N, C-alpha and C positions, 0 to 999 in steps of 0.2 A: 376392141370396145372395152372401156374401163367399167368395172362393176361399181354400183353405188352401195355403200355400206351404211346401213341404218344404225345410228348411235342411240342407245337407250339413255334418256336423261337420268342423271344421277339421283334425282329426287322423285323418280317415278315409283310406282308401287312395286314393279318388278325388281328394280335396283335395290330398293329398301328391303324387300324380302330376301334378296341374295345376301345382303350384309347382316340381316337378322339371323339367317341360317349359318352364317360364318361366325356368329357370336359377337358381332360388333355393335348390336343394338339390344338394350335391355329396357325394362320398364322405368328404371330410376331416372334417367336423364330426361325423357319426355315429361314425366310427372313434375320433375323439378322446374322445367321451363313453364309448365302450365300455371304454376303458382308463384314463380319467382317474381313476377312484376308486381304482384300484390304486396309482397314483403318489401321489395325495393322501393315501392311508392311510399310506404310508411317510413322507411329509413330515410329517404330523401327529404320528405316533409319534416321529419324530426330534426334533420340537420339545419334546415332553414329556420325552423321554430326555435332551435337552440341559439342561433345567431340573433334572432329577434329578442329572445329572452335576455341575452347579454346586453342588448340595447334598451332593455326595460320597456319594451312595447306592451301595450295592453293586449291581453289574449294572444300571446305569440303563436300558439298552434294554429288558431283560425286565421291569424294575420298572414300566415305562410301560405294558406290555401290559394290565393290568386296568383302566386308565383309558380304554380304547377307547370306552366309552359316554359319556365326557365329551368327549374330543378328537374323537370321531366327528362332533360337530356342526360342527367346523371344516371337515371334509371336505364336509359337506352344504352349508354356506354357499358355498364356492367352486363346488361343483357347480351350485347354484341360480343363481349369477351367470352361469356358463357357459351354462346352459340358457336363461336369460332373453335373453342376447346372441344365441344361435343362433336362438331362436324369433323374435326381433325381425328377424333377417336374412331370415326367411321371411315376415314380415309378420303373425305371429300373436303371441298372448300366452302366458305360461307356463301359465296356467290352461287353455288350450286343449288341452294335452297330457293333461289328466285327463278332459275331456268330462263334467263333473259335471252332473247333472240333479237338482234338488231334488225333483222329482216322483217320482223313483225311489229316494229316500233309504232308505226302509224295506226295499225289495227288495234294494238294493245292500248294506245292512248284513247282511241274512240271507245273501245270496250270498257275502259275504266270510267269514262264519262257516262256510259250507259249504266254501269253498276251504280253510279251516283244517283241516277234517276230511279233505280230500283230500290236502293237502300234508304234514300232520304225520306220518301213518304212513309216507309215502315217505321223509321226512327221517330218521325214527327207524330204519327198516330199513337205509337207506344208511349211516347212522352206525355201526350195529352190524356190518354186513357189511364195510365198508372198514376199520373199526377192527380187526376180527379179522384181515383180510388183512395189514394193515400192522404191527400191534402184536402179533399172535399170541394175545392173550388178550382184551383189551377195549379200547374206545376210550380215547383219552387223557383226562385230567381236563378239566373244563369250562373255558370261556374266561374266566370271571370270577374275581376275587379280592376281597380285603377292601378296602372303600372307606370314606372318612369318611361320616358320616350325610348331609351335604348332597349329596355326590356320588351316594350311593345313591338318594336321593329324586329327584334330577335324572335319573338313569339310568332310573328306573322311570316317572316321570310325563312327562318332556319328550323325552328322547332317542328313544324308540320312535316317537313321533308324527312328528318331523322326519325321522328316518332312513327309516322305512317309505315315506313320501310321496316323499322325494327319490330313493331307490333305484329305486322303481317308475317314477317319471317319467324317470329317466336311461336305464334299460335297456328297459323295455316301452313307456313312453309316447313316448320320443324315438328311441332308436337302432334298435330292432327294426322298427318300421313303415317307417322311411326306408331301412334296409338291404334290406327286402323290395322296395321300389320300385326301388332302385338296382341290386340284383342280379337282379331279376325272378324270384327263387326264394325262396319262403318258408322252405324247409328250410335254405338257406344262411344266410339272415338269422338263423334260430334258432341255428344252430351258432356263428356269429360272436359273437352276443350272449351265448350261454350260456358260451362260453369266456372272454369278458371278465368276465362276472359271477362265474364261478367263480374266475378269477385274483384278483379283488378279495378274495374270501374267504381266499385264501392269505396275504394281508397283514393279516388282521383277527383277531388281531394278528399281527405278523411276529416270530417268535422266532428269534434268531440261531443259525445253524448247525443248526437243527432241521428238516431237509428232510422227515422223515416227517410232522411236524405240518403243514407247508405242503402236502404232497401230500394228506394226510388232509382238510384244509380245502378243497382244490381239488376233489377227487373227490366229496366229500359235498355240494358245492354244485351239481354238475352236474344233479341231478334237478330243479333250478329250471326247466330247459328244458321240463318237462312242463306248465308254466303257459302257455308262450308261444303254442302253437297255440290255446289257449282265448282268450287276449287277441286274437289276430289275427282270431278269429271274432266276438267280441263288441264289441271296440274300446271297452270300458268299463273304465277304470283304477281307479275308486274302490273296487270290491269287493276288488281286489288290495291296495290301500293298507290297507284295513280288515284283511285277512288278515295282512299284514306287521306291522301295529301289534300285533295280538293275539299273534302268535307271539313277537315281540321282547319285548313286555311280560311275557309269561309266562316267557320265558327269563331276563330280569333278575330277576323275582321269585324264581324258583327258585334262581338262581345268586348273587344278591346280597342281596336283601331277606330271604328266608326264613332263611338262615344267620345274618344279623344279629339277627333276632327270636329265633331259637333260642339264640344265644349270650348 
């Protein structure tokens, strides 16, 4: 009779602790990833705004904002390169952050849709509440603006897939579990990660001198922290990637594709 050997997932708490005690995990890299996407968002928008300035467009910085779903992939590419380098320093691969199991594909897809049903009402209520508190009447207009057909198609079909996977790997797959081991406190890891995640949203997009909009984007992203204890319990990232993809794709459809069809 052959023995069944249990393999510990490389992104489990136990495996991360082993690499930590071996000196392969320090505070620097998880903290870098917590705040990297905020910096990269500003740099990417600056690039597009610079192109628009050369074209002599009015208010080039704010004109770049609707292109978030296009230039956002630049943010993802740099983030994935950083994650690959940091994972390599630990002796693991980028895919190990996801812990994907093809045998659970059906269940993970259904679980991701279930997470959508959990997070969507939380996001909707937080948007309405903080919109009322900050603006007095209703939340600000949507993030999206008019785009050329090719950019709208890209934003709907390609951007949500790359964005959802990269964002989830950055915050929940990489930073959160390592900060949990480093701080020895799950609640502290959740707070640090949630603050960085929310700060990223304050720059997606970044509107000049509009502090209310930045604050609105920041506080409405904080409920993302509700997902993190679930992930720390399950250590399965793929359902969260599915959830993220569905929500982003629906947002782009409602904000970009539907108005284009109606127009």
